[in-house]
C-alpha positions in Angstrom: 99.1 124.4 60.9 100.8 121.9 58.6 103.9 119.8 59.6 106.4 121.9 57.6 105.3 125.1 59.2 105.4 123.5 62.6 108.9 122.3 62.1 110.0 125.7 60.8 108.6 127.3 63.9 110.3 124.8 66.2 113.6 125.4 64.5 113.1 129.1 65.0 112.8 128.5 68.8 109.0 128.8 69.2 108.1 127.1 72.5 104.4 126.7 71.6 105.4 124.9 68.4 107.6 122.6 70.3 104.7 121.8 72.7 102.4 121.2 69.7 104.9 118.8 68.1 105.4 117.0 71.5 101.6 116.7 72.1 101.0 115.4 68.6 103.6 112.5 69.0 104.1 111.8 72.7 101.5 109.0 73.0 102.8 107.0 70.1 106.5 107.4 71.2 105.6 106.5 74.8 103.7 103.3 73.6 106.7 102.3 71.6 109.1 102.9 74.5 106.8 101.1 76.9 106.4 98.0 74.6 110.2 97.8 74.2 111.2 98.6 77.8 108.2 96.9 79.6 108.5 99.4 82.4 106.4 102.5 82.8 109.0 104.7 84.6 111.7 103.7 82.2 109.4 104.3 79.2 108.5 107.8 80.5 112.2 108.6 80.9 113.1 107.3 77.4 110.1 109.2 75.9 111.5 112.5 77.3 115.0 111.6 76.2 113.6 111.0 72.7 112.1 114.4 72.5 115.2 116.1 73.9 117.3 114.4 71.2 114.7 115.0 68.5 114.6 118.8 69.2 118.4 118.9 69.3 118.6 117.2 65.9 115.5 118.7 64.2 117.9 120.7 62.0 119.0 117.4 60.4 115.5 116.4 59.5 115.4 116.7 55.7 111.7 116.1 55.1 112.3 113.0 52.9 110.0 111.0 55.1 107.2 111.9 57.4 108.2 113.6 60.7 106.5 110.8 62.6 108.7 108.2 60.8 111.9 110.2 61.6 110.8 110.7 65.2 110.1 107.0 65.7 113.6 106.2 64.3 115.0 108.6 66.9 112.8 106.9 69.5 113.9 103.4 68.6 117.6 104.5 68.8 117.1 106.2 72.2 115.1 103.3 73.6 117.6 100.6 72.5 120.5 102.6 73.9 118.6 103.2 77.1 117.8 99.5 77.5 121.5 98.7 77.0 122.4 101.1 79.8 119.7 99.8 82.0 120.8 96.2 81.4 124.4 97.0 82.4 123.1 98.7 85.5 120.9 95.7 86.4 123.8 93.3 85.9 125.6 95.1 88.7 122.7 94.6 91.1 122.2 91.5 93.2 118.8 90.0 93.8 117.9 90.0 97.6 117.1 86.3 97.5 120.5 85.5 95.9 122.3 87.8 98.4 120.9 86.0 101.5 120.9 82.5 100.0 117.4 81.9 101.5 114.7 80.8 99.1 111.2 81.8 99.9 108.6 79.1 99.8 107.4 76.7 97.1 108.2 77.2 93.4 105.9 79.7 91.6 102.8 78.4 90.0 102.4 78.1 86.2 101.9 81.6 84.9 98.9 82.5 82.8 99.0 83.0 79.1 99.3 86.8 79.2 102.4 86.6 81.4 103.9 83.8 79.3 103.3 85.8 76.2 105.1 88.9 77.6 108.0 86.7 78.7 108.1 85.0 75.3 108.2 88.4 73.6 111.0 89.6 75.9 113.0 86.5 74.9 112.8 87.2 71.2 116.0 88.2 69.5 116.2 92.0 69.5 115.5 92.6 65.8 112.5 90.2 65.9 111.1 91.8 69.1 111.4 95.3 67.7 109.6 94.5 64.5 107.0 92.4 66.2 106.2 95.2 68.7 106.2 97.9 66.1 104.0 95.9 63.6 101.6 93.7 65.6 101.3 95.8 68.8 101.7 99.4 67.6 100.4 99.0 64.1 103.3 100.3 62.0 103.5 99.2 58.4 106.5 97.3 57.1 107.5 100.4 55.1 107.4 102.6 58.3 109.4 100.0 60.2 111.9 99.7 57.4 112.4 103.5 57.3 112.6 103.8 61.1 115.1 101.0 61.5 117.1 101.4 58.3 116.2 98.0 57.0 114.4 96.7 53.8 110.7 96.1 53.9 111.3 92.4 53.1 113.6 92.2 56.1 110.9 93.6 58.3 108.4 91.0 56.9 110.8 88.1 57.4 111.7 89.1 61.0 108.0 89.4 61.8 107.3 86.0 60.4 110.2 84.5 62.4 109.1 86.3 65.6 105.6 84.9 65.2 107.0 81.4 64.7 109.1 81.6 67.8 106.1 82.8 69.8 104.0 79.9 68.5 106.8 77.5 69.7 107.1 79.2 73.1 103.4 79.1 73.7 102.6 75.7 72.0 101.6 74.1 75.4 98.7 76.5 75.6 97.3 75.5 72.3 95.9 72.3 73.7 93.9 74.2 76.2 92.2 76.3 73.5 91.7 73.8 70.7 88.9 71.4 71.1 
């Protein structure tokens, strides 16, 4: 069944078509949500929220782009909004160590490269991080990123270049260990 027929069946209320559309796209939407959220449980929740919103708004899909591009634009919006909500919630929580005033043991050891890379990615400005994750981690083209985020292809390329530069700076101390 082609994509247009599947969309028409979903719009008509066909549950099997909804399931087929979900199954076709859930893995890629989840990976995007996980890469942006960094938390499995939150990524699963945001993936479900993405599909709820997508099915509610499928009537507004005009078919000018691929369904996957439109769906990933929906996913990006849902994930970013979800992360803002989660951040506000976390700001209201207090870390147990801070609450008791007791520090536990010696300072942590220097983290390995993988952990430092994840932290460096998390510290990137939001636009840079999204483009970096979508392009270098998930394999989207700059055209797909531009369509999903509503930015020009050149903007996507520039943000990716700047993100890579910031990551190089953040991880520069590891270069000496790997260069002979």
